[in-house]
N, C-alpha and C positions, 0 to 999 in steps of 0.2 A: 342288730344283730350281734349277740353272745360274740365271745372271742369262742376261736375254733381249739379245740383239745390236740393237741398233741400226742398221742401215746409212740413211749419206745419199748419196744418187745424184746429185751434182751437174750440174746442166743450165744454169749461170749462165754457162758457157764452152762453150756451145753445142753440148756433147757429144748423143751418141745417148740417149736415154732408156730407164729402164726401163718404163717405162709405154708403148713402143711393143709393143701388140701382138703384131705381124709379126714382130719381130726378137727381144722376149725376153721373152714369154711364160713361156717354159718355164724360164727362171732365176729369174723372177721365184716363180712358183709353187713352184718348188722350196724359193725362200730362206724363205719363208712355213706351208712343209710342214715345212721343219727346226726351227722355233721360232721362226724370225728375223722383225725385221719391217722394211722398208724406204721410205722416203720419197723424194722429188724434193728436189732443194734448189736453190731462184732465186737464193740468195745466201750466198757463204763464212761469213758473219755468223752466219749458223744453226747452227753445229757445237756446239753445249754441248746434252748431252744422246744424243749419237752416238758408238757404237763404232768405224764403219767410215765412212773415205770413200771413193768412187767416183770416177773421175776418167776417163770412159769415151771417148775421140778427142775429147778439148779442143781446139778450133779457137781458140780464143779465148787470147792468153799472161796469167799471173800478174803481178799487180801486186805491187809489193815490200810491200804492207800484208796481202794476200793471202795471201804464198808466210811471212810471220812468223806468221800466224795456223793455218797448216798446222802449221808448227813446233813453233809452243807445242801443237797437237790430238797431235802424234806425241810430241812430249814427255813427255805427261800419261799416256803407255802405250797410244794409240789406233794405228789401221791406216791406210793410205791405199794403197791400190792404183790405179794409173795403167794405162789401157792406148792404146798406139799405131797403126802402121798402116805399112806400108813404103812406101819412094821420097819418103817426104816427101810427101806425098798433101795437099794443102790445106792445104801448111805445118805438119802433125799435130807433127814434127819439132821443129821450131822451141816451138811454143806448149808440146808437153811438157815440152822439155829447161829452159824459163825457170820451170818449180819443180823438176823431176829432178836437176838441175846441184849445187842447192843441195845434194842429197844424195849428189854421186860418180857418179852415174850417169848416163849420157846414150846417147838415143836416137838410134841412126846413121840418113843417108839414103838407106838401100838396102835391099835385098830380099836377105834369105836363101833357098837354094833347095838342093833336092836332090833327083838323077835317081833316088835309089837307094829311100830312105825317104816315102815320101811317100804320098797318097793317090788314087788311082784312074789311077796313071803320072801326076798334076799335081804337077809341080818346087813350085811355088809352094804349094801344100796337105801343108804339113812336119808328119810323123808322128815322135813321139822316146820312146824308153823311156826319157832321160836325164834325170828329173824327180827332184832333190835334196831339195828341201824341199817341205814342203805335198803331200806324196807319201801320204799315208794313202789305201790302198786305190787307189794310181793304178798303171798299170799301163802306159799309153800315152798320150798326146795328142793332138790334131791341133792344128797353128796354122796358119791360111791365110793367104798375103799380110804375112808377118813380118820385122818388122826384125830386125838386129843389134843389142847394148847392151854399150856399155863401163864398166867399173867404176873406181874409181877409191877409194880408202881402205880400210884395214885392217877398217873395221865392215861392208863389204861382202859378199857371198855370193852365189854363184849360186843361183837357184833350177831352172832349166831349160837344158841348150841342144840342140840341133839333134843328129843323132843320129850324123853323121859316119860315117866308113869303117872299121870294125872292122879292115880291113886297113892303116891309116897310127893308131895309138895319137894321141893328142892333137889329132885333129883336129874338127870341128865348133865352132858360134859359138854365145853367147850370148846368147839370147831372151827369158829372164827372172831378174831379179836383183832382191837386197833389201836396204836400208839397215836397221841398228838404231842408231835413232836416241834418244837418252834411253832410255824404259822402252816407246817403238813400233817401229815398224816401217815403210818404204816400200818399196812393190814396183811393181818396172817392166815389164810384159808388155811383149813388142815388137808387141803385133797387139791388135785390140780385140773381132773375132770369131771367136774361142776360143769364146767363150758366147755365141754369138748361137745363133737357131733353128737353123740348119741343123748346126752344130758338137757345138752339147752336147750330143747323143744320140750322141755319135761315140764310142769308145773310153772314156779314161776322165774324158772331158770336164767332164760334170756333177760329178764324184766331186771333182775339182780346182779348181774354182769355188767349191763350197761351202766345199772346204778353205780356200781362198785369202779365203772375206770371214768364215769363222767360225771358221778357225785350228785346223790340223791339222797 
């Protein structure tokens, strides 16, 4: 039997908590059913013993000390998943970038729209099959209210892109990205609501969410 993955879900930067039954009960129950564990963190001082750190819509910027702790956490072979939102709502892009910029990833203050590849005709409810990693058993995913991401550095790669147009090769925006750092990785997703109770049962969102957290 493999090692049980321990997920730390930060709430010290005013994130949406995994313990909110209305929004995240499906994700939490599936984490547990997958053989992992998840606990809320009231401080990044308590990272020891965890394998994955989730920063789900942080509304409070990260201090230099906290950034150093996260960098060390990743260098030691662990994973961080940070999730933003569109249009810099609540200053979310500024807060996310206070940590993601240290890994060459920047959440833009925009909204990605797609008039053709969407859910229920809503251009802000992106649907894409362009999932390039963490894609085990993933066909399509729904990413509502998503910002695009800028990548810098050779160690960084695209996780997912908006579908773009088949008639215009090369179109599509980066909506999820990854930085390989030390022995671990920092993953940035352009939205925090792809794994809430509304979205997680749609398309391959549940499989994608578990892949991000447990690795595949």
